[in-house]
Structure formats: structure tokens, C-alpha cells
Backbone as numpy.savetxt, mean C-alpha at the origin, in Angstrom:
# Nx Ny Nz CAx CAy CAz Cx Cy Cz
-10.83 -37.47 22.45 -11.86 -36.54 22.53 -10.78 -35.12 22.49
-10.22 -35.05 21.34 -9.05 -33.86 21.60 -9.67 -32.44 21.34
-10.75 -32.23 20.44 -11.35 -31.22 20.10 -12.40 -30.69 21.19
-13.09 -31.67 21.83 -14.23 -31.21 22.99 -13.66 -31.06 24.42
-14.97 -30.29 25.02 -14.66 -29.84 26.29 -15.11 -30.95 27.20
-14.44 -31.78 28.07 -14.93 -33.06 28.82 -15.92 -32.87 29.61
-16.58 -31.71 29.93 -17.53 -31.23 30.79 -18.91 -31.17 29.87
-18.97 -30.23 28.81 -20.08 -29.75 28.42 -19.84 -30.34 26.87
-18.90 -31.07 26.33 -19.18 -31.89 24.87 -18.89 -30.98 23.84
-18.77 -29.52 24.36 -18.85 -28.62 23.00 -17.11 -28.73 22.32
-17.03 -28.51 21.25 -16.13 -28.21 20.60 -15.13 -26.99 21.02
-14.05 -27.25 21.47 -13.09 -26.08 21.70 -12.13 -25.12 20.78
-12.40 -25.82 19.63 -11.64 -25.05 18.59 -12.50 -25.14 17.07
-11.91 -24.70 16.42 -12.45 -24.54 15.02 -12.54 -26.19 14.19
-13.71 -26.12 13.74 -13.53 -27.36 12.84 -12.66 -28.00 11.75
-12.58 -29.21 11.43 -11.40 -29.49 10.34 -12.07 -28.81 9.42
-13.17 -28.43 9.11 -13.61 -27.83 7.60 -13.31 -26.59 7.57
-13.21 -26.12 8.81 -13.09 -24.79 8.96 -11.56 -24.19 8.69
-10.85 -25.13 9.61 -9.46 -24.87 9.40 -9.03 -25.40 7.74
-9.62 -26.08 6.97 -9.48 -26.28 5.54 -9.62 -25.15 4.69
-11.14 -24.52 4.93 -11.33 -23.41 4.37 -10.48 -21.98 4.41
-9.78 -21.97 5.66 -8.92 -20.83 6.44 -7.65 -21.17 5.20
-7.12 -22.36 5.42 -5.98 -22.72 4.48 -5.91 -22.69 3.54
-7.31 -23.03 2.37 -7.50 -22.73 1.02 -7.11 -21.20 1.02
-8.03 -20.36 1.54 -7.93 -18.89 1.69 -6.84 -18.42 1.53
-5.87 -19.09 2.65 -4.16 -18.21 2.60 -3.65 -18.59 1.55
-3.73 -19.89 0.85 -3.26 -20.33 -0.08 -3.81 -19.49 -1.52
-4.97 -19.07 -1.77 -5.41 -18.04 -2.86 -4.94 -17.07 -2.32
-4.78 -16.48 -1.39 -3.94 -15.42 -1.43 -2.33 -15.32 -1.83
-1.97 -16.25 -1.56 -0.38 -16.45 -1.87 -0.28 -16.83 -3.15
-1.23 -17.28 -3.84 -1.52 -17.60 -5.38 -1.52 -15.64 -6.18
-2.42 -14.81 -5.34 -2.52 -13.49 -5.82 -1.20 -12.87 -5.59
-0.38 -13.03 -4.47 0.64 -12.22 -4.19 1.88 -12.66 -5.31
1.98 -14.32 -5.77 2.94 -14.81 -6.33 2.67 -14.02 -8.00
0.94 -13.74 -8.22 1.19 -13.13 -9.71 1.43 -11.73 -9.81
1.77 -10.90 -8.64 1.76 -9.49 -8.75 3.18 -9.44 -9.16
3.56 -8.19 -9.67 4.79 -7.79 -10.24 5.49 -7.09 -9.02
6.82 -7.40 -8.71 7.64 -7.02 -8.05 7.48 -5.29 -7.38
7.31 -4.77 -8.25 7.09 -3.26 -8.07 5.39 -3.21 -7.24
4.80 -3.96 -7.35 3.38 -3.95 -6.51 3.70 -4.57 -5.11
4.37 -5.64 -5.05 4.90 -6.28 -3.97 5.14 -5.04 -3.14
6.37 -4.42 -3.68 6.70 -3.72 -2.70 6.14 -2.66 -1.89
4.96 -2.39 -2.50 4.29 -1.45 -1.96 3.05 -1.98 -0.73
2.89 -3.09 -1.04 2.13 -4.09 0.07 2.81 -4.26 1.54
2.13 -4.15 2.79 2.87 -4.29 3.91 3.38 -5.61 4.05
3.96 -6.40 3.18 4.34 -7.69 3.63 5.74 -7.83 4.33
6.05 -8.79 5.52 6.95 -8.89 6.23 8.12 -9.28 5.36
9.51 -8.79 5.38 10.70 -9.26 4.70 10.67 -10.85 4.47
10.77 -11.76 5.57 10.69 -12.96 5.24 9.81 -13.66 4.27
8.65 -13.00 4.37 7.36 -13.68 3.47 7.80 -13.29 2.15
7.90 -12.14 1.77 8.62 -11.51 0.44 9.62 -12.30 -0.30
10.70 -12.81 0.65 11.85 -14.08 0.25 11.04 -15.00 -0.63
10.28 -15.64 0.15 9.43 -16.83 -0.08 8.45 -16.58 -1.47
7.69 -15.00 -1.41 7.24 -14.85 -2.87 7.89 -14.78 -3.85
9.16 -14.22 -3.64 10.35 -14.37 -4.95 10.49 -15.36 -5.29
11.19 -16.43 -4.16 11.27 -17.60 -4.88 10.25 -18.48 -5.30
9.11 -18.31 -4.96 7.72 -19.13 -5.69 7.98 -18.55 -7.15
8.12 -17.08 -7.32 7.81 -16.40 -8.62 8.91 -17.22 -9.71
9.95 -17.37 -8.87 11.40 -17.87 -9.87 11.00 -19.22 -10.38
10.16 -20.07 -9.74 10.53 -21.37 -10.10 9.18 -21.55 -10.92
9.85 -22.20 -12.51 8.93 -22.53 -13.26 8.22 -23.65 -13.71
8.89 -24.63 -12.96 8.49 -26.06 -13.41 7.09 -26.30 -12.59
5.89 -26.75 -13.04 4.80 -26.72 -12.55 4.42 -27.50 -11.26
5.15 -28.65 -11.15 4.81 -29.33 -9.85 5.86 -28.67 -8.81
6.79 -28.20 -9.16 7.88 -27.57 -8.08 7.41 -26.31 -7.84
6.75 -25.66 -8.98 5.81 -24.18 -8.57 4.89 -24.56 -7.49
3.90 -25.73 -7.63 2.91 -26.01 -6.93 3.35 -26.21 -5.55
4.25 -26.88 -5.33 5.07 -27.56 -4.11 5.74 -26.04 -3.29
6.33 -25.42 -4.05 6.76 -23.99 -3.47 5.27 -23.07 -3.18
4.37 -23.08 -3.54 3.21 -22.59 -3.16 2.66 -22.70 -2.24
2.82 -23.93 -2.08 2.16 -24.89 -0.45 2.84 -24.56 0.74
4.25 -24.35 0.46 5.41 -23.95 1.15 4.97 -22.68 1.65
4.79 -21.97 0.72 4.34 -20.22 0.46 3.43 -20.03 1.71
2.42 -20.93 1.40 1.20 -20.99 2.22 1.26 -21.22 3.64
2.29 -22.37 3.95 2.56 -22.77 5.32 3.16 -21.79 6.01
4.34 -20.61 5.55 4.53 -19.86 6.15 3.93 -18.89 6.30
2.97 -18.50 5.45 1.62 -17.45 5.32 0.96 -17.64 6.55
0.67 -18.93 6.93 -0.23 -19.36 7.98 0.52 -19.16 9.35
1.59 -19.23 9.50 2.45 -18.59 10.45 2.38 -17.38 10.83
2.05 -16.17 9.93 1.92 -14.99 10.52 0.50 -14.66 10.93
0.39 -13.56 11.74 -0.54 -13.13 12.51 -1.65 -12.59 11.72
-3.06 -12.77 11.99 -4.04 -12.66 11.28 -4.13 -10.97 10.80
-3.63 -10.10 11.54 -3.57 -8.64 11.56 -2.84 -8.51 10.16
-1.56 -9.28 9.98 -0.82 -8.79 9.02 -1.49 -9.53 7.56
-2.19 -10.42 7.85 -2.49 -11.04 6.40 -3.98 -10.10 5.91
-4.78 -9.70 7.07 -5.85 -8.55 6.94 -5.29 -7.11 6.39
-3.98 -6.94 6.63 -3.63 -5.64 6.32 -2.97 -6.16 4.72
-2.38 -7.31 4.28 -2.39 -7.46 3.31 -3.45 -7.33 2.36
-4.56 -8.24 2.52 -5.61 -8.20 1.73 -5.97 -6.60 1.51
-6.29 -5.74 2.76 -6.75 -4.82 2.31 -6.08 -3.72 1.38
-4.82 -4.03 1.44 -3.87 -2.98 0.54 -4.14 -3.93 -0.97
-4.23 -4.83 -1.11 -4.59 -5.50 -2.49 -5.89 -4.91 -2.79
-6.81 -4.87 -1.88 -8.18 -4.87 -2.81 -8.36 -3.46 -3.01
-9.07 -3.11 -4.29 -9.09 -1.88 -5.12 -9.91 -0.79 -4.05
-10.97 -1.29 -3.63 -11.78 -0.58 -2.73 -11.56 -0.62 -1.03
-10.21 -1.24 -0.96 -9.80 -1.29 0.42 -9.75 0.01 1.14
-9.75 0.31 2.64 -9.21 1.45 3.14 -8.23 1.98 3.02
-6.60 1.12 2.76 -5.53 1.95 2.12 -5.88 2.36 0.90
-6.28 1.83 -0.24 -6.63 2.21 -1.66 -7.34 3.80 -1.46
-8.31 3.57 -0.56 -9.31 4.98 -0.16 -8.21 6.18 0.21
-7.35 5.59 1.03 -6.41 6.90 1.75 -5.69 7.32 0.48
-4.94 6.27 -0.34 -3.95 6.62 -1.28 -4.78 7.36 -2.47
-6.19 6.96 -2.94 -6.75 8.11 -3.72 -6.99 9.29 -3.26
-7.19 9.58 -2.22 -7.83 10.64 -1.34 -6.23 11.51 -1.36
-5.39 11.06 -0.99 -4.35 11.82 -0.71 -3.73 12.24 -2.23
-3.81 11.33 -3.28 -3.97 11.76 -4.95 -4.62 13.09 -5.33
-5.85 12.91 -4.74 -6.88 13.95 -5.32 -6.57 15.29 -4.27
-6.06 15.19 -3.50 -5.77 16.35 -2.57 -4.42 17.04 -3.17
-3.62 16.31 -3.62 -2.20 16.66 -4.23 -2.35 17.47 -5.53
-3.50 16.74 -6.44 -3.80 17.65 -7.67 -4.50 18.54 -7.69
-5.47 18.66 -6.49 -6.11 19.74 -6.13 -5.30 21.01 -5.72
-4.16 20.62 -4.90 -3.40 21.65 -4.62 -2.28 22.19 -5.66
-1.72 21.06 -6.57 -1.03 21.52 -7.68 -1.69 22.63 -8.71
-3.19 22.10 -8.64 -4.07 23.07 -9.86 -3.78 24.25 -9.24
-4.54 24.32 -7.69 -4.45 25.97 -7.16 -2.94 26.56 -7.55
-2.16 26.17 -7.04 -0.83 26.63 -6.97 -0.33 27.28 -8.41
-0.80 26.75 -9.67 -0.30 26.75 -10.88 -1.46 28.14 -11.14
-2.74 28.12 -10.90 -3.57 29.16 -10.80 -3.33 30.43 -10.20
-3.30 30.26 -8.73 -3.53 31.30 -7.93 -1.96 31.87 -7.74
-0.95 31.11 -7.69 0.35 31.24 -7.15 0.58 31.52 -6.01
0.93 32.65 -5.56 1.52 33.15 -4.16 0.24 33.05 -2.97
-1.25 33.34 -3.37 -2.05 33.25 -2.31 -2.21 31.57 -2.02
-2.27 30.75 -3.19 -2.42 29.40 -3.07 -1.25 28.99 -1.88
-0.28 29.46 -2.58 1.40 28.80 -1.59 1.06 29.47 -0.14
0.46 30.57 -0.22 0.41 31.14 1.31 -0.51 30.22 2.13
-1.48 29.93 1.59 -2.68 28.76 2.39 -1.72 27.42 2.99
-1.04 26.83 1.44 -0.45 25.44 1.71 0.73 25.44 2.80
1.31 27.09 3.10 2.40 26.95 3.89 1.85 27.28 5.55
0.34 27.86 5.44 -0.19 28.05 6.51 -0.53 26.77 7.11
-0.98 25.64 6.03 -1.60 24.30 6.65 -0.27 23.41 6.82
0.91 23.58 5.92 2.02 22.93 6.60 3.30 23.94 6.54
3.59 24.39 7.96 4.83 25.16 8.13 6.24 24.71 7.70
6.03 23.26 7.98 7.44 22.71 7.78 8.22 22.75 6.01
7.25 23.02 5.21 7.38 22.95 3.76 8.16 23.98 3.38
9.25 23.68 2.13 10.13 24.71 1.86 9.44 25.86 0.77
9.19 26.92 1.08 8.51 27.71 0.59 9.33 27.94 -0.91
10.91 28.42 -0.82 11.47 28.72 -1.81 11.44 27.81 -3.23
11.67 26.34 -2.49 11.77 25.17 -3.45 10.35 25.07 -4.02
9.07 25.15 -3.38 7.98 25.04 -4.04 7.68 26.70 -5.03
8.03 27.43 -4.64 7.66 28.66 -5.29 8.53 28.53 -6.64
9.70 28.06 -6.69 10.50 27.41 -8.06 9.84 26.71 -8.90
9.54 25.37 -8.21 8.58 24.30 -9.09 7.15 25.10 -9.70
6.76 25.97 -9.04 5.30 26.59 -9.69 5.92 27.29 -10.71
6.80 28.13 -10.60 7.13 28.84 -11.44 7.59 28.30 -12.68
8.60 27.35 -12.37 8.85 26.43 -13.74 8.15 25.66 -14.63
6.93 24.99 -13.39 6.02 24.21 -14.27 4.94 25.26 -15.07
4.82 26.72 -14.89 3.90 27.56 -15.40 4.76 28.09 -16.87
6.19 27.96 -16.70 6.92 28.51 -17.76 6.97 27.07 -18.64
6.81 26.08 -18.27 6.86 25.24 -19.25 5.77 24.58 -19.81
4.48 25.16 -19.49 3.16 25.08 -19.85 2.98 26.23 -21.02
3.48 27.24 -20.80 3.78 28.25 -21.98 4.57 27.88 -22.74
5.67 27.26 -22.95 6.58 27.22 -23.85 6.44 25.45 -24.39
5.35 24.86 -23.68 4.94 23.39 -24.36 6.27 22.59 -24.26
6.94 22.77 -23.00 8.14 21.85 -22.84 7.74 20.56 -22.10
8.30 19.80 -22.17 8.02 18.57 -21.34 7.94 19.02 -19.63
6.87 18.31 -19.06 6.23 18.69 -17.78 7.46 17.91 -16.86
8.68 18.32 -16.72 9.29 18.04 -15.57 9.24 18.64 -14.00
9.10 20.22 -14.41 8.67 20.67 -12.83 7.24 20.60 -12.73
6.47 20.17 -13.23 5.13 19.89 -13.26 4.87 18.63 -12.24
5.61 17.31 -12.75 5.75 16.23 -12.26 6.66 16.22 -10.64
7.41 17.15 -10.98 8.48 17.25 -9.62 7.40 17.96 -8.42
6.76 18.96 -8.90 5.93 19.49 -7.84 4.59 18.61 -7.68
4.22 17.70 -8.38 3.57 16.74 -7.75 4.11 15.77 -6.76
5.20 15.30 -6.95 5.69 14.55 -5.71 6.49 15.22 -4.69
6.77 16.64 -4.63 6.80 17.30 -3.38 5.46 17.36 -2.75
4.44 17.81 -3.51 3.10 17.86 -2.67 2.89 16.60 -2.06
3.26 15.74 -2.84 2.69 14.20 -2.35 3.40 13.83 -1.01
4.33 14.03 -1.08 5.50 14.19 0.13 5.02 14.75 1.16
4.80 16.20 1.09 4.26 16.97 1.88 3.10 16.71 2.65
2.25 16.33 1.61 0.55 15.93 2.42 0.66 14.85 3.06
1.25 13.73 2.46 1.40 12.48 2.97 2.08 12.39 4.64
2.79 13.68 4.95 3.50 13.53 6.18 2.37 13.89 7.46
1.50 14.49 7.40 0.81 14.62 8.45 -0.33 13.33 8.74
-0.73 12.38 8.06 -1.27 11.41 7.84 -0.58 10.31 8.57
0.87 10.28 8.18 1.55 9.00 8.71 1.77 9.57 10.32
2.37 10.70 10.49 2.18 10.87 12.37 1.09 10.74 12.79
-0.10 11.13 12.18 -1.46 10.92 12.97 -1.52 9.34 13.37
-1.16 8.52 12.47 -1.64 6.82 12.46 -0.39 6.41 13.39
0.56 7.13 13.46 1.90 6.75 14.55 1.17 6.68 15.81
0.25 7.82 16.36 0.29 8.42 17.67 -1.23 7.47 18.01
-1.78 7.16 17.00 -3.27 6.16 17.18 -3.13 4.99 17.76
């Protein structure tokens, strides 16, 4: 009576069917991870040891060996905490919380970039009021260069650099607030 309570007769743990469903779910997650490109894998919150096993599985091309390595990957994934696996699933979902936060940041960055290019110093003053640690001179130079690029129909180097700077700047407060929570 391995899984039963001696007094009440109730099961103490999950049934074998439930354990099997969980194992198959983890294996399907492993298959999805193996199918991803290395650049996409780097963006996911995957522990380093697990990432090495994913790369090993991707390198193996023989059908049977690949299947065996996939089973081994699933075994390693089952050793991870539920929170880690849930974080990976959430980050992979298009509609997950992580994806929604990232999309919101990108929209905010786009809005600020458009405002900076249209309003110039007024919008820059508002941005600096919200983010006093920003480098005023560098941002002003990027806005000026991006405007000149548009007028002269040049490649949008400063336009993209402004986007990167704003994304870095606007992502900082969120990271700090998550650390405090």
C-alpha cells in the first residue's frame, strides 16, 4: 500500500496516470524547446545546465539517438522546479505575461521615439523628468541625427540607435520594481 494512507485508505500522491500526463507534458515542452533557434532560446529563462542539454539534443540527428536524448532532456527538466517550468512556458506563449510586458515596453518606446522626433526638446524634457538618470546630451544628439537622416533619406542608423537607447532606458524601472517585489 505504497500510495495509500493506512488510516483512511486515501491516496497520498498523484496517480500513475497523472504522473504520466505530467511527464508527457514536460516532454512536449522539451520538444518545443529543441525546435527553437538558439537566439530565441537565449531570451527564455532557462537554467544554464538545462540549456546545455537542449543544445546537445539539437545537435543529434540520428532518429533513435535524438529520441533517446529527448527522453534524457525530459528527465532533466522534471528535476527542475514547477516555477521554473511555468516561467519557461509563460515566456514561450505569445499571449503570456512576459510577452505582454515586452510588447507594452516596445509600444511605449515607439511612442516616445515618435514624440521625440516630432516635439524635440519639449518631449525630451518630459522624458528626462520621468527618467532623470538618462543622458540628455546623447539623447538630444540621437534625436537630431535621426531627424537629419529622415530629411536626407539616409539609412536609419541613429533612428535605430535611439530606439535601443529608449528601450534600455524604459526597461530599467520595470526591472528594479520586479526585484523589489
